[in-house]
C-alpha positions in Angstrom: 100.4 54.2 103.5 102.1 56.0 106.4 105.4 56.3 104.5 103.7 58.4 101.8 103.4 61.5 104.0 106.3 63.0 105.9 106.0 63.4 109.7 106.9 67.0 109.5 104.1 69.4 108.5 104.8 72.8 107.0 102.8 75.9 107.9 101.6 78.4 105.3 104.4 80.8 106.3 107.0 78.2 105.2 106.0 78.7 101.5 104.3 82.1 101.4 106.5 84.8 100.0 106.5 88.5 101.0 105.4 89.5 97.5 102.0 87.9 98.0 101.3 89.3 101.5 100.1 92.8 102.2 100.1 93.8 105.9 97.5 96.2 107.3 94.1 96.6 108.7 91.3 96.2 106.1 89.2 99.2 105.3 86.4 99.6 102.8 86.9 102.0 99.9 84.0 104.1 101.2 86.1 104.7 104.4 88.9 106.5 102.5 87.0 108.6 100.0 88.2 112.2 100.1 91.1 111.4 102.5 94.8 111.8 101.8 96.5 108.4 101.7 100.1 107.4 100.9 100.2 104.4 98.5 102.8 101.9 99.6 102.0 99.1 97.2 99.3 97.7 95.0 98.6 94.5 93.1 96.1 93.7 90.3 94.5 90.3 90.4 91.9 88.4 88.4 88.6 88.1 90.1 87.3 84.6 91.0 83.7 85.8 90.8 83.6 88.1 87.8 85.2 88.4 84.4 87.3 91.3 85.5 90.2 92.4 87.7 90.3 93.8 91.2 93.1 95.7 92.9 94.6 95.3 96.4 95.9 98.6 97.7 98.3 99.0 100.6 98.6 102.5 102.0 99.2 104.7 105.0 96.4 106.7 106.6 97.1 108.7 109.8 100.4 106.8 110.3 98.6 103.4 110.2 99.0 100.8 107.4 95.8 99.6 105.8 94.7 97.6 102.8 91.6 98.1 100.6 90.2 95.9 97.8 88.3 97.4 94.9 87.2 96.5 91.4 87.2 100.1 90.3 88.7 100.3 86.8 89.3 104.1 87.2 91.5 103.6 90.3 93.3 100.7 88.6 94.1 102.8 85.6 95.3 105.7 87.8 97.6 103.5 89.9 99.0 101.9 86.8 99.6 105.3 85.2 101.7 106.6 88.2 103.4 103.4 89.0 
């Protein structure tokens, strides 16, 4: 049984790619309403809880990098339009 598993264990960082990781402090969408932000990247994902999508947005606000999650279809359409 012991031979079935290698002695060396891998960490999450060994197989996670940069394309699936967004760095930044998490902020709520309410915290950035009516503020100027610079969009760095975004990703649309299928929700685990609803039959819809949500979007992860990475952006700069006051020279700091942040991420925000939202299910807003309006914001999703706007970001897709200007991609």
